[in-house]
N, C-alpha and C positions, 0 to 999 in steps of 0.2 A: 579387404585390402591386405590383411595379414592373417596369420594363423590364430591370433587371439580375437579376431573380429568374427562376427557372425557372417556366414555366407549368405549372399543375397539370393542364391539359388534356392536355399531352404525357404526363405521368406516368400519367394515367388511361387514355389510349389504350394506352400501353405495358403497363400492368397488365392491361388487358382482353385484349391480344394474348398475354398469358402471359409478357411480358418485364418486366424491371425497368430503369427509366431511370436515367441519370446526367446531371448537368448541370455546367456550369462557371459562371463569373460571368455570362455572357451567355446568354440563352435560345436564341439562334441557334446556340450552340456545343453544344447538347444532343445527346447520342447515346443510343441505346437498346441498347447492348451490354454495359454494365457495371452492377454493382450500386451504388446510392447508399450513402454512409456516413451513419450516424446522427451526431448532434452528440455530441462527446466532452465529458464532464463538464457536463451541462446546468445552467445557473443557474436556469432557469425551465422547467417542463414542465406540461402539462395534457392530460387525456384526456377524450373523450366517445364512449362506445359503441365502443371499439376504435380510434378515430382519435386519434392523439397528436401534439402539437406540442412541440418542444423548442427552447430558445433558449440560447445561450452567447455570452459576449464573447470575441473572439479579436482581439488587437491593437486596432485602432480600429473594429471591426465587430461587429455582432450576427450570428452564424451561426444558421441555423434548419434544422430537418428535420421533416418530417411523415411519420408512419407510419400504415399501416392494418393492423391485426392483425399487427404486428411487421415489416412490409415497408415500407422507406422508399420513399415515392412522390414526394417533392419535397424539394429543398434550395435554399438561397439565402443571401444575406448582404446586409446593409444597413449603410452607414457610420453610426457614432454621430455625433450632433450635439453640438457644444460650445456653451456659453453658454446652456443651458436654465435658465430661472428656476426657483427652488426650488418654486414653486407651479403649475407648468405640466406639461402632457403633450403629447407628439407622437405621431402615428400614422405608421407605416411603410406608407403606402399605404391602400388601401380593403379592404373585406372580400373575401377571396378564398375559394376553396373547392375541394373535391374530391368528385366523385361516384363512389361505389363501384359499379363496373360489375356486380358480382355481386348485391348486395342492392338496388341502386337508391337507397340512402340517400345524401343529400347532407350534407356537413359544411362548416363555415365556420371561418375563422381571421382573427385580426387581432393585430398586435403594435405596440410602440412604446417610447418612452422616457418616464420620469417624473422630475420634479424631486425633490430630497431631502426636501421637505416632504409629498409625496404618499404617503398611507398605504394607499389602495385605488383600484383602477380597475375599472370595470364597462363592458362593451360592450352597447349596446342595438341589436340588428339592425333592419333595415327591417321584419321581420315581428313585432318586439316581443320577441324572445327576449333575455333579459338574462342575461349571463354574467359572473361575477366573474373577472377575469384574475388569474393568478399574477403577483406582483410581487416582484422582488429586485434590489437594487443598481442601481436606476434603469431596469431593463428589465421590461416587462410583456408577457404573451402570453395569448391566449385561444383556445380551440377549442370548438365546440358543434355539435350536430345542427341543421342549417339549418331555418328555418321555410319557409313556402310562399309568401312574398311574391315577386313577379316581380323586384324590385330587391334581393333578399337579398344578392347579391354585388356590392356597391357601397358607397355611403355608409352610415354608421351614426352613432349618437350615443355619445359617451363621457361617462360620469359618473365624476368622481374626487373623492376626499376629501382634505382637508388639515385642520389644526387649526382653521381658520377656517370650515369647512363643506364643502358639496358644490358642485362646479361642473359644469355640463353644456355640452358643446361638440359640434359636428358634426365628423365626421372631415374634411369638406371644409375646415374652418377650421384644422385642425392637421396636415394631411397633408403632411409634408415631401417625400415623393416626388413628389407632384403639383406642389408648388411648385417643386422643382428642374426638373421637366420643362417647366413653363411658362416658367421663366427661360431654359432652354436654347433653347426655340422662339423666344423674343423676341430672343435672341442679343445 
């Protein structure tokens, strides 16, 4: 989902080769010789057809792990953002995914933060798949079986509820990872 997260492609290749991948904070530091660890004490978790995402807060970061049929295929972390308005959501990147090399089924995931007044978050993918995210303590995460749109793993729409109604935003507008990357490039 961002440059500090492990790429799911590496994990898929390792899984297809019969190996299990491990990563560190930087994708370039990934190795394919150790087993990845699941998230300890997940705050939020969601499953779609044997593909599971789990998220937990550790220090000032959200830790995540994705499993397919009980095997961890990707891990990562993203720093929590402070100063989030009570009625706002943030996205940690764009829709990412995992392609199961055995079944050929593609899965998608997206996560982020929500302000204290947000009561529900839904992700609407490029193919129109709507997934209600699990939400707890200001962290939300969603996984789903991917649709067949060519841009499924990219921008999506987020709908979120507060006591004043439902707000719809593009992940492009609330993607803090892309904003950080743009700021770094402009230096």
